N, C-alpha and C positions, 0 to 999 in steps of 0.2 A: 371678803367682798372685793371685787376688782375695782380698779380706779374708775372704770367706765360706769359700773353700777353705782359707785359712790356719787357720780354726778346727779343722779336722780335722787339718791338717798339724802344728799346734802343740798338739794336745789331749792330748799325752802318750799317745796311742793306741799300744798295742803291736801291731805288725803280726804277723798270724798266718801263719807260713810254711806250716803245713799246709793253709791255705785259699788259698794261692797269691796272697797280697795284695801286689801291686806297683802302686802308684797313679801316675797321671799328673796333675801339677799345672800343667804348661805350657799355658796357655790358647791361646796362638798355635798350638802344635802340635795340640792337641785340636780346635781350630776347623778346621784343615786336614783332620783325619780326618772330622769331621762333614760337611764339604763333599764329601769323597770318597764318603761313604756314599750320596749322592743324596737324602737326606731333604729334603723341602720342606714348605711350609705346609699341605699336605693329608695329610701322612704320619701314619700310626699306628705308633708305635715301641715295640718291646719291648727294653729295655736290660737286659742281664744283667751283674750285678756292678758297680753304680754306684760303689762304693768311696767316694772323697772327694767325688763329685758334680760334678767339673769337667765331664765330658762330659754328665752329666745336665742341668745348667743350660743348656748350649749347645744340647742337643737340644730342650729345652723352649722355647727362643727361636725355634727354626726349625720345629718340628713341630706338628701339630694336637693330638696327645695322646701322652703317654709313660707307659708302665708300667715301673717299675724294680724288678727282683727282686734282693734282696740277702740272702745267706745269713747274714751276721754281724749278729746282732741289736743289737750295740753301736753299729753305724753308723746305725741307723734314726733315733734322735733327732738325731744330728749332721746327717744328710741333711735331716731336716725343717727344721732351723734354717738350713742353708746353701742349700737350694733350695726356697724357699717359692713355687713356681709353681702357679698354679691348674689348669694342664693336666697336672699330674703326679700319678700314684698310686704310692705306695711299697708294696711287698709283701715281707714277710720270709719267706724260704723257700728251698728247694732247687730250682733250675730243672730238675733231672733228674727230679724227682717232681711238678712243677707240672702240674696238669691243664689241658688245652686249654680247657675251659669257663671256668676262672679267668681266662685270658688274654682270651678273647672276651667276658667280662663287662665288661671295661674298655676293650677296643680293638675297632675294626671292621676287618674284613679288606679288602684284603690288608695284611699286617703286615711292617714292616721291622725286622729284628733287628740291633741294634748293640751290640757288647760288647767290653770289655777282660776277657776271661775268664780264670779261673784255668787255668794250662796243664795241670794234672793231669787236668782233665775235658774237654780239647779234643776228643778223638775221640768219646767218648760223647755230648758235647753236640752236636757237628755231626751225628752220626747221628740224634739225637732231633729236632733242628730240621728236618732234611730229610725225616723220615718221619712226624712227628706230624700229627694231623688238624687243621691250621690253615693256611688259605690264606696263603702267605708271598710277599712281593715280592722280598726280598733278604736276604742275610746279610752283615754287615760286621763282621769279627771280628779282634781282635788275637790273634795266635798266635805261637808260636816260629817263627823264620825257617825252620828246618829243616822244620817241618810245612807251612808255606806252599809251600815248594819241592816237597814231596811232592804236595801237592794239585794243582799245575799240571804234574806230570810226565806224560810221554807213554809209550805202550807201548814196551817195550824199555829204558827208562831205569830206573835203580836205584830211584827213588822210586815207580814205578808199582805200585800195589797197591789194596786194597779202598777205602782212604780216597779216593784220587784218583778211582777209578772211580765211587764213590758221589757225590762232589762234581760231577764232570763229567757224570754221567748226569742230574742234576737242575738243575745251575747252569752258568754260564759263568765260572769263577773266574779272577781275575788279582790280582797283588800291586799294591796301590795305593800303598804306601809302606813303606820299611824304617825301623825305629826302633831306634837303638842302646840298649843296656841303661842307659846313663847318664841317660836321660830319665825313668826310673822311680824311685819311692821305695817301699821300698828297691830298689836295682838288682838285677835277676835276673842269673843267671850266663850267660845267653844273650841274643842280640839278637832282636828281634821284627819281625814284618811285619803290616801291616794288610791283611787278605785280603778282597777284594771278590767277592761271589758273588751276582749277580743271577739269579733263578730263570729257567729256560727256560720258554717257554710250553707246551712238551711235552718229555718226556724225549728225550735225545740220540739214542736209537735205539728203534725199535719192537721189541717182544719178545712172544712168545705168552704168556709167563708171567713176570711180574716177579720173583716170589720164586724161581722156578727159575733165572732169569737170574743172580741174585746167588749162588745155590748153586753154579752152574757156575763163576762167577768165583772164588768163595772156594776151590773145589777146585783151580783152577789156581794161585792165589797161595799156597795152603797148602804145596804141594810144589814149591817154586821150582826145585829142582835136578832134578826129574823131568820127563819128557815129559808132554804133555797127555793122551796115551792112558793113562799110568799114573795120572795124577791123577783121571781120570774113573772108572777101575776102582776106585780107593780110595773114591770118594764116592758111587757109584751101583752098582746091581746089574747090572753089565756085565762080560762076559768080555773078554779081550784083543781077540778078533776083533770083538766088538760095539763096543768103544771106537774101534777103528781104522775101522770102518765108519761110525760116527757122524761122526767127524772128516773122513773122506774125502768123505762126502756134504755136509759143511759147507764144502768147499773149503779145508780146513785140513790142513797136514802133520801127521800123528800124532806126529811126533818133535819138534814145536815145544814150547817151554816156555810155561807159562801167562802169565808176565809179559811175553811178547812179543805177546800177542793184543790186538787192538783191540776196542772195544765192539761194532762191527759183526760181527766174527768170533765173539765170545762170544754174540751174539744168534742167529747162524746155528746154532751148536752147541746152544743152548737149544732152538731149534725142532726140531732133529733128535732130541734126547734126549726132548723132550715127545712126539713122535710114536712114538718107540721104546717109551717107558714105557707109553703108551696102548695100543699094540698088545699089549704083554706082558699088560696087565690084562684084555684080552679073550680071551686064549687059554684 
């Protein structure tokens, strides 16, 4: 641990459990994570939850520009003292409500997001980062190991669901490194993984209507013990015969369960439903 990181470590700071504060002070480990993120001298970096500033300092050494967003206002003066880098901007606020314009005021696109995020906001934060109006190059996120395993799950596996679909639709996720709980201060109750998600140049599948695609997927995952025909009936104005027809024309067995469907199959179903709903609207 550097002397500057030790200022926060030894500052009598009371870690806030409700903010999910679990800091990393091991610079050798954090350097490995920064290297895995793919950040280089030209990179524009958004760091979420700088905490003690260990990763922030290493990112500033490697990247062109870093914007660090910290919710806990107590940490701002400590971070200013421990990371006096000229290419760093500190922002106090909630990343879930931060406006894209605020980010783009300080950083140029495309942006690399690197974060040791509070675990209680993992899913909403990933959803926001993947869908907000900011050109993004990659996400490199510390998450619970269980979450990382879900994100890389495949159709038919227990973890395959909306989070995995969303991540794999926009990115090519992989687990870069597993990190035991003992490396954090205070140690969480679960082990973690550093999840690497470089953005795809285009979504994994073509779909006629992206919002409808995610509605179809959500319908299938919402009723995991039901057939896809039943799931479509529950989510759309379709009769049983309509749902069966949509699935049959999509090349999908009406009796299949939603969690077994691939993105390609969901895209086919979306195309059929879009056509069906369009024809209904013109009757």
